[in-house]
Structure formats: structure tokens, C-alpha cells
DRENSETI-809552 format. One record per atom (N, C-alpha, C, O, CB): x, y, z; residue in three letters. Coordinates in steps of 0.1 Angstrom, whole numbers, plus 5000, padded with zeros to 4 digits. Each point is the difference from the previous one (the first is absolute). Glycine has a CB too. Example, Ala and Ser with C-alpha at 12.3 -4.5 7.8 and 13.67 -1.06 7.14 Angstrom:
BEGIN
513249435078ala
499150125000ala
500950125000ala
501050005007ala
497149885005ala
501550234981ser
500950115000ser
499250115008ser
500550115001ser
500749834977ser
END
This chain:
BEGIN
511234798396met
499750065014met
499849885009met
499149924999met
499850294991met
501949795021ser
499949905010ser
498850015009ser
499750115004ser
502849874995ser
496849915004lys
498950005009lys
500249905011lys
499049955006lys
499550124975lys
502749895022lys
500349915010lys
499450055013lys
500350115004lys
501849814985lys
497149995018ile
499350055012ile
500949975012ile
500749895001ile
497150064988ile
502350145021tyr
500749985012tyr
498949985011tyr
499350095004tyr
502750054989tyr
497949735011asp
498949975010asp
500650025014asp
500849925005asp
498249914979asp
500650285022lys
500550055013lys
499749895011lys
500949985009lys
498850264984lys
499249705006ala
499649905011ala
500949884999ala
500149925010ala
497650164989ala
502949894989asn
500849884999asn
501450044995asn
500649934991asn
497449935004asn
502650245011ser
501350054995ser
501149915004ser
501150004994ser
498050235007ser
500849695010ile
501049915004ile
499949884991ile
499049925001ile
500950165023ile
501149904967ile
499949894990ile
500749885005ile
499849894994ile
500050284988ile
501149845027glu
500749885006glu
500350035014glu
500550115004glu
500549824974glu
498849975031leu
500350025014leu
500549875005leu
499349894999leu
498950295004leu
503049825003arg
500549885006arg
500250025015arg
500350115005arg
500949834973arg
498649955030gly
500250005014gly
498850015008gly
500050045012gly
502150074983gly
496749854999val
498750005007val
499749865005val
500149904993val
499150294993val
500549805027gly
499649875006gly
498649954997gly
499350084994gly
502349985024gly
498149824986lys
498749944998lys
499150015012lys
499949915008lys
501149934975lys
498450285019lys
499250035012lys
498650034997lys
499250045009lys
502950045002lys
497649924976arg
498750044995arg
498849935007arg
499150065005arg
502050004973arg
499049815022glu
498849925005glu
499750035015glu
498850015003glu
501849814980glu
500450195025glu
499850035014glu
499350135002glu
499150015008glu
502949854998glu
498550244986ile
499450145002ile
498550004995ile
499250055006ile
503150054991ile
497549834991val
498650004995val
499149935009val
498950045002val
502049964975val
499549895029asp
499249925009asp
499650095012asp
498950005005asp
502249784988asp
499950295012arg
499750085012arg
499050124996arg
499150035008arg
503249915002arg
497950114979leu
499150114995leu
498649954998leu
499050065005leu
502950054985leu
498049785003thr
498649954997thr
499349955012thr
498849995000thr
502049954977thr
499950035034ser
499449955012ser
499350125007ser
499249985009ser
502549844993ser
498650304994met
499450125005met
498750054993met
499450105004met
502949965004met
497349874982met
499050054991met
498650015007met
499250094996met
502049804986met
498550045028glu
498850015007glu
499950105011glu
499050025006glu
500749744988glu
501450305008asp
500150105011asp
499150124996asp
500150054988asp
502349895018asp
496750105002pro
499050114997pro
500750134995pro
499550074992pro
498949835025pro
502750134989ile
500750124996ile
500549994986ile
499950094992ile
500949955031ile
499749844973val
500549974987val
498850014990val
500250064989val
501749805019val
497050084995arg
498950004991arg
499450144997arg
499450024990arg
500149755018arg
500750325002lys
499550144998lys
501050094992lys
499650114996lys
499149865025lys
502549984977asp
501050084993asp
500149954986asp
500549894997asp
500850155025asp
498250044969glu
499949964986glu
501349964994glu
500249904993glu
497850255004glu
503049935005ile
501449984994ile
500649875005ile
500449914993ile
499950335005ile
499749745016ile
500649885005ile
499249884997ile
500549894997ile
500450245022ile
497749884981asn
499249894996asn
500249964986asn
500149884997asn
498250205019asn
501850014975asn
500349974986asn
501349934998asn
500149904993asn
498650295000asn
502349865014ala
501349945000ala
500049855005ala
500649914993ala
500450325010ala
498449755008leu
500049865005leu
499149914992leu
500349884999leu
500150215024leu
498549964971gln
499249914991gln
500849964988gln
500049884996gln
498050245012gln
502849974987asp
500849974988asp
501149895004asp
500249914993asp
499450324998asp
501049795021leu
501149915004leu
499449865003leu
500749904998leu
500650295012leu
497449814994ala
499449875003ala
499549934987ala
499649895000ala
499750205022ala
500749994967gly
499649944987gly
498650024996gly
499649954990gly
502249895014gly
497450235005gly
498650004997gly
499450144998gly
498850025000gly
501049775012gly
501150314987gly
499550145000gly
499950064987gly
500649954990gly
500450075032gly
498250084977ile
499950094988ile
500650135003ile
499550075009ile
498449814983ile
503250165002thr
500750125004thr
499250134995thr
499249994991thr
503049885008thr
498150235007asn
499550134997asn
500950064988asn
500750095002asn
498449955022asn
500849894965asn
501050024989asn
499449984987asn
499449904997asn
502450025018asn
498450184976asp
499350004987asp
500649904991asp
499449964990asp
500150285013asp
501749715000asn
500749914991asn
499849855004asn
500549914993asn
501150275002asn
497649805015gly
499849865005gly
501349945006gly
500049875002gly
498350114980gly
502750105021glu
501249945007glu
499749975014glu
499150065007glu
502350074977glu
499449785021lys
499849975015lys
501350035007lys
501150004994lys
497349825001lys
501450225017phe
501250035009phe
500749885004phe
499449895003phe
499450315005phe
502549804991tyr
500949895005tyr
501250065006tyr
500450124998tyr
498749734985tyr
501750075025leu
501250055006leu
501249974991leu
500449894998leu
498650065025leu
501550164972arg
501249994992arg
501249955009arg
499950015012arg
499350174972arg
501849775009asp
501149945008asp
500650095010asp
500349975011asp
500249894969asp
499850275016his
500650095009his
499150045011his
500450045011his
501050054971his
497349915016val
499050035010val
500049895010val
499850025012val
498850104972val
501549755012val
500049895009val
501250025010val
499949985012val
499149864971val
502150205011glu
501250025008glu
499850115010glu
500550005012glu
501049914970glu
497950205014glu
499750115008glu
499149965012glu
500350045011glu
500050124970glu
498749775016met
499049965010met
500749905010met
499650005012met
498550034972met
502849895011ser
500649905009ser
500850075011ser
500349945011ser
499849904970ser
500350295017arg
500750075010arg
499150075010arg
500550065010arg
501449974974arg
496849985013leu
499150075009leu
499549915011leu
500049884999leu
499350264982leu
500149925029lys
499349935011lys
498649974994lys
499450084993lys
501950035026lys
498249774984pro
498749964994pro
498950105004pro
499050024992pro
501649755009pro
499550305010lys
499050105003lys
499950124990lys
499050075000lys
501349865025lys
500850084968asp
500050114990asp
499749964986asp
500050084991asp
501750025023asp
497949774984tyr
499749954987tyr
498950084993tyr
500150034988tyr
500749745019tyr
498150245000leu
498850074994leu
500350144996leu
499650054990leu
498949805023leu
502250224996arg
500450144997arg
500950004987arg
499850094992arg
500049975033arg
501149854974tyr
500849994988tyr
499249974988tyr
500350054989tyr
501749895025tyr
497149964987ile
499249964989ile
499250114994ile
499850014988ile
500249765021ile
499550315000arg
499250124996arg
500850094990arg
499650044990arg
499149955032arg
502650034983tyr
500950084991tyr
500349934987tyr
499950064990tyr
501150045031tyr
499349774980arg
500549934988arg
498849994990arg
500350014988arg
501449875025arg
497150094991tyr
498949994991tyr
499750144994tyr
499850014988tyr
499249805026tyr
501150304994ser
499850134994ser
501050034990ser
499750064989ser
499350025033ser
502349884980tyr
501150034991tyr
499849924987tyr
500250054989tyr
501350005031tyr
498249824981asp
499949914989asp
498750014992asp
500049994988asp
501549865024asp
497450174995met
498749984993met
499250134998met
499350004989met
500749785022met
500150324997leu
499250124998leu
500450064987leu
499150054993leu
500749995031leu
501549974972pro
500350064987pro
499449934988pro
499550074991pro
502650005019pro
497849804990ser
499449934988ser
498550025000ser
499449984990ser
502549865010ser
497550195012gly
498650035000gly
499750154999gly
498850045001gly
500949765013gly
501450284985his
499950144999his
499250065012his
499150094998his
501049894977his
500349985037lys
499350045012lys
501050075009lys
501249965000lys
497049864998lys
501450275010thr
500850075009thr
499549995014thr
498849995003thr
501950174979thr
500249855028ala
499750025014ala
500350145004ala
500450084992ala
500049675013ala
499550285008glu
500250135005glu
501550044998glu
500350124998glu
497849855019glu
502849934984tyr
501450034999tyr
500649904989tyr
499449904998tyr
500750185026tyr
501049964970pro
500649914991pro
500649885007pro
500450015012pro
500250184973pro
499349695009pro
500649885006pro
501550025004pro
500449945010pro
497949924977pro
502450215004leu
501550015003leu
500450154997leu
499550064990leu
500949695004leu
500450305014val
500650134998val
501549994999val
500649955009val
497450165003val
502649954977gln
501450004999gln
500550145003gln
499550104995gln
500449724988gln
501050195026ile
500650135005ile
501450004996ile
500849915003ile
497650105016ile
502050104975glu
501550014997glu
500750095011glu
499750125000glu
499849854975glu
501449975032pro
500750085010pro
500950114993pro
500350105005pro
499749705010pro
500350174972thr
500750094992thr
499849974985thr
499849884997thr
501950165021thr
498450064974ser
500049974985ser
501449994994ser
500249974988ser
497650155011ser
503249905010ile
501450004995ile
500549855000ile
499749925009ile
500750325000ile
500449734981cys
500649874999cys
501450014996cys
500450094992cys
497449815002cys
503050025012asn
501549994997asn
500349924988asn
501150004995asn
499350035029asn
498649904970tyr
500249924988tyr
499350074988tyr
499250095002tyr
500949695012tyr
500350174974arg
499350044988arg
499749874992arg
500649984989arg
500550255011arg
498149695005cys
499749874993cys
499450024986cys
499350094998cys
500349805025cys
500850024968val
499650024986val
498549994998val
499550054990val
502749865003val
497150025016phe
498649984998phe
499150105009phe
498949975002phe
501649794992phe
500250345012cys
499350085010cys
499950154995cys
500850044992cys
500149815026cys
498050214987tyr
499850144996tyr
501050105006tyr
500050124996tyr
497649825002tyr
503350015010gln
501050095005gln
501050054989gln
500750095002gln
499149795020gln
500250054967ile
500850044989ile
499550124992ile
500650054992ile
500149715006ile
498050275005asp
499450124994asp
500450125008asp
499650025012asp
498449844979asp
502750235003ser
500550125007ser
498850105004ser
500250085008ser
502049904979ser
496750005006arg
498850085004arg
499649975015arg
499550085007arg
499849934969arg
501049875028leu
499849965014leu
501250025009leu
499950075010leu
498549764982leu
502850125003ser
501149995009ser
500850135001ser
500850025010ser
499349744985ser
499850334996asn
500750135001asn
499350095011asn
498850035000asn
501849964976asn
500250045035lys
499450075011lys
499450134997lys
499250055007lys
502549835007lys
498750184975lys
499550134996lys
498549994997lys
499350115000lys
503049964991lys
497249815006asn
498649994996asn
499149985011asn
498749994998asn
502149914981asn
499750095033gly
499150005012gly
499449875004gly
499250005009gly
500350234985gly
500949665000his
499449875004his
500849935010his
499649905006his
499550094971his
502250065026met
500949935009met
499950055014met
500050135002met
501549824979met
498449965029gly
500050055014gly
499849885009gly
499849894996gly
499350334997gly
500949815020val
499849905010val
498950035009val
499750125003val
502749834997val
496849965004met
498850025009met
500550035014met
500949955005met
497749894981met
500650255020ser
500350045014ser
499349895009ser
499049944996ser
501250314999ser
500349745017leu
499549915010leu
498650045004leu
499149915002leu
503250045006leu
497450184993asp
498750055004asp
499049964989asp
498849965004asp
502250235009asp
499349824974leu
499149974990leu
499749855000leu
498949954998leu
501950244988leu
500349735016phe
499849855000phe
499149965012phe
499149924998phe
503250064992phe
497850085021lys
499249975012lys
498550044996lys
499149925004lys
502850125012lys
497950074977lys
498650044996lys
499449894992lys
498849975001lys
501950275000lys
500149714989ile
499549894991ile
499749885008ile
498949944999ile
502450154982ile
499649865028ile
499849885007ile
498850015009ile
499349905002ile
503250054997ile
497350165008asp
498950025009asp
498749994992asp
499049955006asp
502450205008asp
498549894974gln
498849984992gln
499749854996gln
498949964999gln
501450284993gln
500849695006leu
499949864995leu
499849905011leu
499449894997leu
502050184984leu
499149965031glu
500049905010glu
498549965003glu
499250085003glu
502950015007glu
497749784990gly
498649955003gly
499150004988gly
498949955001gly
501450125022gly
500149994966lys
499250014988lys
500649924988lys
499349954992lys
499950275016lys
502149774992val
500849944989val
501049905006val
500650035010val
499150184975val
500549685008glu
501049905004glu
501250014991glu
501249975005glu
497049885005glu
501650184977gly
501249994991gly
500650144999gly
499550094995gly
499449734992gly
502450195018val
500850124999val
501449964996val
500649925006val
498050195012val
501849954971thr
501349974994thr
500850135000thr
499550104995thr
499649714991thr
502150185019leu
500950124999leu
500949984988leu
501149935001leu
498950105024leu
499650034964ala
500849994988ala
499150074989ala
498849995000ala
502449795007ala
499550284983ser
499450044988ser
501050054991ser
500849924994ser
497150145018ser
502250074986arg
500950054990arg
501550005004arg
500950004992arg
497250145000arg
502149875021gly
501450015005gly
500449885009gly
499349905001gly
500450344998gly
501549775006glu
500649905009glu
499850045014glu
500650105005glu
501149844978glu
497449985025pro
499750045013pro
501150035010pro
499950105008pro
498149774988pro
503150065003thr
501150025009thr
500850134998thr
500850035008thr
499349724993thr
499650324988val
500650134998val
499550105011val
500750095004val
499549874971val
498650025030asn
499450085011asn
500649965013asn
499849895005asn
498050144982asn
503050065019lys
500749965012lys
499149985012lys
500449955011lys
501650174980lys
496849935008gln
499049985011gln
499249874998gln
499049985008gln
500950274994gln
500549674989leu
499249884998leu
499949915013leu
498949955002leu
501950054974leu
500249995032pro
499849925013pro
498950065008pro
499349925006pro
503150034994pro
497550185001glu
498950065007glu
498649974994glu
499049985007glu
502650205001glu
498449824978phe
498849964993phe
499549865004phe
498949985003phe
501850174978phe
500349765018leu
499749865003leu
499549985014leu
499149925003leu
502650014980leu
499050145027asn
499649995014asn
498550055002asn
499349945007asn
503150095000asn
497350074986tyr
498650065002tyr
498949914994tyr
498949995006tyr
502150244993tyr
499349704990met
499049914994met
500049865006met
499149924996met
501150224983met
500749835029ser
500249865005ser
498749955007ser
499550075009ser
503049984994ser
497149834994gly
498949945006gly
498650054996gly
499049955006gly
502550025013gly
498450124971lys
498850064997lys
499349934988lys
498850034997lys
502050185013lys
499949714982phe
499549954988phe
500449854998phe
501149965005phe
499050274985phe
499149695004leu
500349864998leu
500749974987leu
500649894998leu
497450065015leu
502050154978ala
500649974987ala
500950124996ala
499850074990ala
498349795003ala
502950165015ser
501050114998ser
501249954993ser
500549895003ser
498650235017ser
501549964972lys
501149964991lys
500950114997lys
499650125000lys
499049704990lys
502750165008ile
500950104996ile
500949944989ile
500449885001ile
499650235022ile
500249974967asn
500949954989asn
501350085000asn
500050125003asn
498049824983asn
503150005012thr
501350075000thr
501049934990thr
499949884998thr
499750195026thr
501350014970asn
501049944992asn
501249965008asn
500949934995asn
498450224987asn
500649885031ala
501049955011ala
501450064999ala
500949965007ala
497949834992ala
501450314992tyr
501350064999tyr
500450085012tyr
501150005004tyr
498550014972tyr
499450055031leu
500250085012leu
499649935012leu
499850065011leu
499950144975leu
500149675014leu
499449935011leu
501149975010leu
500749905000leu
497649994985leu
501950205024asp
501149995010asp
499449935013asp
498849965000asp
502450244991asp
499649785019glu
499649935012glu
498850075007glu
499149935005glu
503349984997glu
497750224999lys
498950075007lys
498749984993lys
499049985006lys
502750195002lys
498349844979met
498849984992met
499549865001met
498849985001met
501950204983met
500249725017ser
499649865001ser
499349985013ser
498949935001ser
503050004985ser
498650125025his
499349995013his
498750075000his
499049955006his
503250035005his
497750144983ala
498750074999ala
498949924993ala
498949995005ala
502450224996ala
499149724988ile
499149924993ile
499649885008ile
498849975000ile
502250104978ile
499949865029leu
499749885007leu
499250035013leu
499349915005leu
502849994986leu
498050225014gln
499250045012gln
498650054997gln
499250025009gln
503050035002gln
497549964976ala
498850084996ala
498849924998ala
499050064996ala
502550104994ala
498549715012asp
498849924998asp
499550014986asp
498750014997asp
500750025027asp
501549984966leu
499649994986leu
499649864996leu
500549905006leu
501050304989leu
497849784994gln
499749874995gln
501049954990gln
500449895000gln
497250155005gln
502850054986thr
500849964989thr
501150114997thr
499750125000thr
498349754990thr
503250085007leu
501150094996leu
500449944986leu
500449894999leu
500450175025leu
499250034966val
500349964987val
501350074996val
500250125000val
497449854994val
503449945002phe
501350054995phe
499850004985phe
499849904994phe
501650025026phe
498750204973ser
499950004986ser
501349974993ser
500950085001ser
497250095002ser
502049724991ala
501249964992ala
499649914989ala
499149915001ala
502350105020ala
499150014967asp
499649944988asp
500949904994asp
499849944990asp
498950265006asp
502549785011ala
501049914995ala
500849955011ala
500050055011ala
500150074967ala
500749775019ala
500849945010ala
501550014997ala
500849945007ala
497349904998ala
502250234985ser
501450024996ser
500250134993ser
499150064995ser
501249695003ser
501050295001glu
500450114992glu
500549944987glu
500549894999glu
500150255021glu
499349944969pro
499750144999pro
498550034999pro
499550114999pro
502749934991pro
497049855010leu
498550024997leu
499450095011leu
499250084996leu
500749694992leu
500450205024tyr
499450085011tyr
500250154997tyr
499050085001tyr
501349745016tyr
500950224981ser
500350154998ser
499550054987ser
499750124999ser
502249855015ser
497949954976lys
499450044988lys
498550045002lys
499550094994lys
502149774993lys
497850065021leu
498550025003leu
499850115011leu
499250094998leu
500449674995leu
501250235018arg
499950095011arg
501250104999arg
501049985008arg
497749845007arg
501250274977val
501150104997val
500250085013val
499150045007val
500349974968val
501950005028asn
500550065013asn
500149905011asn
500450045011asn
498750194981asn
500449655006gly
500049905010gly
501349935001gly
500950014992gly
496749965005gly
502649955014asn
501249935002asn
499649865007asn
499650005012asn
501850214990asn
498649694990leu
499549875005leu
500849955013leu
499449955009leu
499949994967leu
502050085024asp
500849955012asp
499550075012asp
499849945011asp
502250024974asp
497850175014arg
499550085012arg
498649965004arg
499749985012arg
501750214981arg
497749794998val
498749955003val
500049875006val
499349975010val
499850164971val
501649775014val
500149875006val
500550015014val
499549935009val
500949974968val
500650175025lys
500650025014lys
498950055009lys
499949955012lys
502450094979lys
496950065005asn
499050065008asn
498949905003asn
499549995011asn
501050234980asn
499149704999val
498949905001val
500549895009val
499249955009val
499850114969val
502249905020glu
500649895009glu
500050055014glu
499849925010glu
501649994971glu
499050215022asn
500150065013asn
498650015007asn
499949975011asn
502250154982asn
496949924999phe
498750005005phe
499549865004phe
499449995011phe
500150214974phe
500849715007his
499649865003his
500749955013his
499449935008his
500350024967his
501550085026arg
500849965013arg
499350075012arg
499949935010arg
502350044976arg
497550165013ile
499450075011ile
498749945004ile
499649975011ile
501650244982ile
498049764996lys
498649945002lys
500149865007lys
499349985009lys
499950154971lys
501849795016glu
500149865005glu
500550005014glu
499649925008glu
500750004969glu
500750175026thr
500649995013thr
499450095011thr
500049965011thr
502149994976thr
497350165009gln
499550095010gln
498550015000gln
499450055009gln
502650084988gln
497349824992tyr
498650005000tyr
499449874995tyr
499449994990tyr
500750265005tyr
500349645013pro
499649874996pro
498549974999pro
499649904993pro
502550035017pro
497150154996asn
498649985000asn
499350104990asn
498750015000asn
501449925024asn
500750134968ser
499450104990ser
499149924990ser
500449904995ser
501650255008ser
496849914994lys
499149954990lys
500250064987lys
499249974990lys
499249985028lys
502650144980leu
500250074988leu
500349914988leu
500849915002leu
500050285012leu
498549834975ile
500349934988ile
501050084992ile
499750124998ile
498049775002ile
503450054996thr
500950074992thr
500049944985thr
499949884999thr
501650165021thr
498550054971arg
499949954986arg
501050084991arg
500050135001arg
497649815003arg
503049994987val
500750074989val
499150004988val
499649894996val
502750045013val
497450184986ser
499150014989ser
500650084988ser
500550115003ser
497549885013ser
502049964973gly
500650064988gly
498950034989gly
499049935000gly
503249965005gly
498150204987val
499250034988val
500549924989val
501250014996val
498350235012val
499649674986arg
500449924988arg
500150094988arg
499050024993arg
499949775017arg
502350264987phe
500250104990phe
500549944987phe
499650044989phe
500850125028phe
500549744984asn
500549944987asn
500349855002asn
499849945011asn
501250284983asn
499449714996asp
500249864999asp
501249955008asp
500249885002asp
498650124976asp
502150095026gln
501249975007gln
499749965015gln
500849945006gln
500550214978gln
497549905020gln
499749975014gln
499449865002gln
499149974992gln
500550285012gln
500949685005glu
499649855001glu
499749975015glu
500850035009glu
500649914971glu
497450005022met
499549985014met
500949915007met
500250025012met
497550024980met
502749855002gly
500949905007gly
501250065006gly
500349985012gly
498849854973gly
501650265007gly
501250065005gly
499650105012gly
500850015009gly
500349964968gly
497850105021met
499650105011met
499749925013met
500550045010met
498550114972met
500349745017glu
499749925012glu
501249955006glu
500250005012glu
497649944978glu
503150005002asp
501249945006asp
500850105007asp
500649985011asp
499549864970asp
500050295013phe
500950105006phe
499350065013phe
500750025010phe
500250034967phe
497849995022trp
499450085010trp
499449925012trp
499850065010trp
499950114972trp
499949715015ser
499149925010ser
500749985013ser
499349975010ser
499649924971ser
502450125020lys
500749985013lys
499850125009lys
500449995012lys
501349864977lys
497950265005tyr
499850125008tyr
498650045003tyr
499750085009tyr
502450004981tyr
496949875001val
498650055001val
499149885000val
500449884997val
500250334992val
498149815015asp
499049905000asp
499549974986asp
499749884997asp
499650195026asp
500650034969gln
499449984986gln
500850074990gln
500750105002gln
497049895009gln
502249964977val
500650074988val
498950014989val
499349904998val
503050015008val
497550204988ala
498950024991ala
500550094988ala
500950085001ala
497449895018ala
500950014970phe
500150104989phe
498650064998phe
499049935002phe
502949944987phe
498150265009val
498750064996val
500150044985val
501150024995val
498550075029val
499349924970asp
499950034986asp
500550144997asp
499850095008asp
498349754989asp
502550194992tyr
500550134996tyr
498850084995tyr
499349964991tyr
503049955004tyr
497650215010asn
499050104996asn
500750124994asn
500850065007asn
497549865010asn
501550114970pro
500850114994pro
499550135004pro
499450084992pro
501049774989pro
499850195031trp
499550135005trp
501150114999trp
499650115003trp
498949765012trp
502750094982glu
501150105000glu
499950114990glu
500650105000glu
500849735009glu
497750144980asn
499850104990asn
498650024996asn
499650034989asn
502649915002asn
496950055019val
498649994997val
499550134994val
499149994991val
500649865028val
500850274984tyr
499550124995tyr
500450024985tyr
499350084993tyr
500850025030tyr
500949834973asp
500550014986asp
499649884992asp
500350004988asp
501650145020asp
497549764998ala
499749884993ala
498850024990ala
499250105001ala
501749775018ala
498950044972asp
498950004991asp
498749965008asp
500149935010asp
501350014970asp
497550105015lys
498849965007lys
499849854998lys
500349944989lys
498650285007lys
500749715014lys
500049855000lys
498649944996lys
500049894996lys
501750125022lys
497350074982gly
498749944996gly
499449915010gly
499049934997gly
501750094980gly
499749985035val
499549925011val
498750065005val
499950125003val
502449805004val
496650004993thr
498750055004thr
499649955014thr
499050055006thr
500449964970thr
501349895029gln
499649945013gln
500350115011gln
501050074999gln
499549694993gln
498750255018pro
500250105011pro
501349955008pro
500349895001pro
497250175000pro
503250045004cys
501149975009cys
499649975014cys
499250075006cys
502250094980cys
499049735019ser
499649955013ser
500550085011ser
499450005011ser
500649784980ser
501150305007asp
500550085011asp
499050115004asp
500150045012asp
502249924979asp
496850075001leu
499050105004leu
499149955011leu
499350085006leu
500850014971leu
499849785025trp
499249945010trp
500949935011trp
499549955010trp
498650024973trp
503250035014arg
500949925009arg
500950075009arg
500149975012arg
499849874970arg
500750275013arg
501050075009arg
500050154997arg
499650054990arg
501749745010arg
499350285010met
500350144999met
501550025002met
500649935008met
497050135000met
502950044985phe
501450045002phe
500150135006phe
499350104996phe
501449764985phe
500150165030ile
500250135006ile
501550034999ile
500949935005ile
497250035011ile
502250154977trp
501350054998trp
500650065013trp
499350035009trp
500250004966trp
501850005024trp
500750055012trp
499550145005trp
500150035012trp
501949854979trp
497350195000asp
499550145003asp
498550005003asp
499550105002asp
502449994984asp
497549795015gly
498649995003gly
499149994988gly
498849985001gly
501750155019gly
500149894968lys
499249994988lys
499549854998lys
500749915004lys
500650294985lys
497549795006val
499449874998val
500049964985val
499650094992val
499049945029val
501849854975ala
499949964987ala
499349874999ala
500149925009ala
502150194986ala
497049864994pro
499249884999pro
500949884996pro
499649895002pro
498450254992pro
503249895001cys
500949894996cys
501450064999cys
500250124999cys
498049754989cys
502850045013asp
501450054999asp
500549994985asp
501150054998asp
499349885025asp
498850024968val
500350024986val
500050154997val
500850054991val
498349725003val
500050305012asp
499850144998asp
501050075010asp
499650075009asp
498049914984asp
503750005004tyr
501050055010tyr
500250155000tyr
500650055009tyr
500549734988tyr
498450294993leu
500050145000leu
498750065005leu
499950135000leu
501849864981leu
497449935023thr
498750045007thr
499250094991thr
499750115004thr
501449875018thr
498649974966lys
499250084990lys
498549985003lys
499250084996lys
502649904987lys
497949915023leu
498649965002leu
499350065012leu
498850015001leu
501749784988leu
500350265020ser
499450055013ser
500650135005ser
501250024998ser
498449745008ser
499650325000asn
500550125007asn
499649995015asn
500050105007asn
499950044972asn
499849745025glu
499549985014glu
501249995010glu
501149964996glu
496949924995glu
501850165021thr
501149995010thr
499349975014thr
498950065003thr
502650104984thr
499249765021ile
499449985013ile
500350115010ile
499650005011ile
500749764985ile
500450354999leu
500250115009leu
498750085002leu
499950075010leu
502449954981leu
496749965000asp
498750075002asp
498849924999asp
498950055000asp
502350154992asp
499049675006lys
498849914999lys
500449865005lys
501149964998lys
498050174982lys
499949805026ser
500349875006ser
500249894989ser
499550024989ser
499250055032ser
502049824983ile
500249894990ile
498749944996ile
499849984988ile
502449975023ile
496950044998ser
498649944996ser
499350094991ser
499449954990ser
500549945032ser
500150244980lys
499350094991lys
500750014986lys
499250014990lys
500150135030lys
502049854979ile
500649994987ile
499749874993ile
499650014988ile
502250135021ile
498249754998trp
499749874994trp
498649994995trp
499849944990trp
501849965026trp
497550174990asn
498650004996asn
499650134993asn
498850024998asn
500749825020asn
501550244979gly
499750134995gly
500050014984gly
500149904993gly
500850195028gly
499050044975lys
499850034986lys
501149944991lys
499749944989lys
499150275018lys
502549814996met
501149954992met
499949854997met
500049964989met
501450235020met
498449735002tyr
499949864998tyr
498749964993tyr
500149914991tyr
501350065030tyr
497550094982gln
498849974994gln
500050024985gln
499549924992gln
499350145030gln
501850064974glu
500050034986glu
500949904992glu
499749964989glu
499950285016glu
501649735001leu
500949904994leu
499349874998leu
500149934990leu
501950195020leu
497449835001arg
499349874999arg
498950004990arg
499949904992arg
500650065032arg
498850154975ala
498950014991ala
500549994985ala
499449944992ala
499250195025ala
502549954981asn
500650004986asn
500549864997asn
499849964988asn
500850285015asn
500049695006his
500649874997his
498849904998his
500149914991his
502050145022his
496949964994leu
498949904999leu
499150034987leu
499449914995leu
500650075030leu
500050144970ser
499250044989ser
500749994987ser
499550054989ser
499250095026ser
502549804985gly
500849984987gly
500750134996gly
500450014989gly
497949835005gly
501950255015lys
500750134997lys
501450005004lys
500650115001lys
497250015000lys
502849775003arg
501350005005arg
501050064990arg
501050075004arg
498549725009arg
500350194974asn
500950054990asn
500050154998asn
500750064993asn
499149734996asn
499250285018gly
500050145000gly
500650065013gly
499950125002gly
498049874984gly
502649935022val
500650045013val
501649984999val
500449904997val
497450055016val
502950164991glu
501549995000glu
500550005014glu
499650085008glu
500550044970glu
500949795025pro
500749904990pro
499349874999pro
500749904995pro
501450225010pro
496749865000cys
499349875000cys
500049944986cys
500149874999cys
498550205021cys
501350014970ser
499949954986ser
501349934996ser
500049924990ser
498350265005ser
502849865011arg
501349954996arg
500549895010arg
501249964999arg
499350264990arg
498749735020cys
500349915010cys
499349874997cys
499049994994cys
501350195023cys
500449714988val
499449864998val
499649935012val
499649895000val
501950104981val
498550095031val
499549945012val
498549985001val
499350094996val
502750015015val
497649784993val
498549985001val
499849945014val
498849975004val
500949994971val
END
């Protein structure tokens, strides 16, 4: 019985293309430590104390907050006046889960514009017909009205908003309107795409939307490996679309702060970082691999015997296309929750019975009595 742990907080296992800007950012942050506003804000104060090397974190594991490489790059694109606002988000995302503490809102909310995907990647739950067969009711696209309702609740309360989850966001033809509505409202907004449907209209919508990060999901730099992993994909078409996006960004949006990243799932030994970087780096700012999490068969897997609590219960919320709320996307059939934002606010769900009972079960060693948590390795 495998007990390999999937550490959600450290899922990026390799990242290339990050500059050396850490010292300048840390110096600017720590110079703010004596500001009375900072000293009264527990989260920001804890974060800056840790960065200065003299703090004790609000953390049961004795860990200290630090700026990960991709966080340094994200902050380098921000205006210094937004640093403290961003640090509040990042500390909440990185440190509150390990201390098993919650705020009024989740640090990050993932919204799926659609659950439909044009790919059937070998490591993805889209290969499970219980999800992808339209007859089962899990497939659909989010309406613009519902998206606006979600964004209106999050604005001013949450900084981390990612458009991605079970499906491919660009399948939703209203995605440009989604992006326009959320533009300028969040410091840590991101969208993931396989780039197969990334046409010129969608490229302009993304570049006009004041997003922080655009992730192109690609796991190889050559055929036939790409198509073996990303079934129904076409590497030539994806490369053409990514190259075209890069051209538009460089020629028509020269002041864009958008970070572009090619990110692949490290699934087998044939995938090699050097080749990925050589191939993709001319089109994007960063190239990364994330660790493989065996979620594509979680409901049928053996129990894993993992007793550590899952950090997602304190880190993020997932909102499906129809307004249903899930505590994680490993539970892609939504067995753990019957909550929906159609009749309850995001804050009330985050602090409500479903989340409280799940957290209590994970903290009291009862994770193996919860399905599908017992068959999952995410911590």
C-alpha cells in the first residue's frame, strides 16, 4: 500500500526562469516593520518578523514564512504600495494551513469556468467517465451572472483567485467577459490553459485583464510523448498558439506585467527539465514541473493510511461551474460537500458545518474514515 505524500504547499518541484530580486523585496518589507498599522496587523506583523529572521510564527510546526522563488517573481511585478496587501495573502496561504487556522475567507478560491475539457490526459480525472460523461450531470459551463456573483463576494476579501479546476477554461466562450469583470480586483489572479483553443481574441482578453499569471499546461517538448500524456492534444497547434500569444504580448502589450509559465506534471522518467526549458523558454518567462498526484482514480484506489490533515481544508475553496462548492478538486465527483453558493455565502460555507466537520475529522486522526480522503495522499 503506497503512502507517498503529496505536499500541496510544495507541489512545484522545479522552476526555471526566476530572477534574483529577493533581497530588494525583503529589505523594502522589513523597513515597514515599525509602521503602527503593520504592528497592529497580526498576520502582516508575523510575516515581516519571519522575513527579518527574528519572528515566531503562528505555526504549530515551528516553520517560518519565507518568499518562495515564484512568489519573489510575482512580487517583483507589483507596485511596492501593494506589497503588504500581497504579503497578507501569501502568509495566509502558506502558513495558516500548517497552524490549522482559518480567516473569514479562504486565502485562495479556484473557480472553474467550465468542467468540460477537450483533452483526456492520462493523469487527470477527465478519464473517469463518471465525471466526463454528460449524462451524469457533472459537465457544464458557468454563466456570466454566476461568475459576477462570486467575484463580487471575493473582491476586497480575497487576493488569490484561479480560473481552473476540472475543465479547460477556454472552452467557455464567455471567458473574455469573465476576465474583463475580474480585471484589477485581485493581486494574485491566475488562469491555467492547455492552449489548444487559445486564439487571438482570447489572447487579447487575457492580456487586457490585469492577471498576474498565465500557466500553459504542457508536460513535454516533443512528440510522441506530448500526445501520449495529453491525449487528444496536438503539440504543433499548442506551440503555434503559445508562440502567437508571446508575439502579441511583446508587440502590443510591451508594459504587461503578466507572468507566463509552462508547467507540466512530472509523470514519468521520459520527461526532462533541460529539454523542456530549451524548447519553451523562448516563449515564456518560466518553465516548471509540478509533482504528480494520483487523483485520476482516487475513488477506486486503496486506502493510503495517511493520517496528516489535508492543508486544502485551510488553504482554498473550489467553486464548480454550477455554484457547487468542493473542499478540494481531488473530490472531483463532489462526495464531501452538498454546499452551493446559490443559497449561502462563500464566507458562511468556509466557516460552516461542512468545513468544520472535515477539519475536525482530519485533526482528530479520523481522516481514514472519510471518503475519498482515506484514498488520497494530499497533505
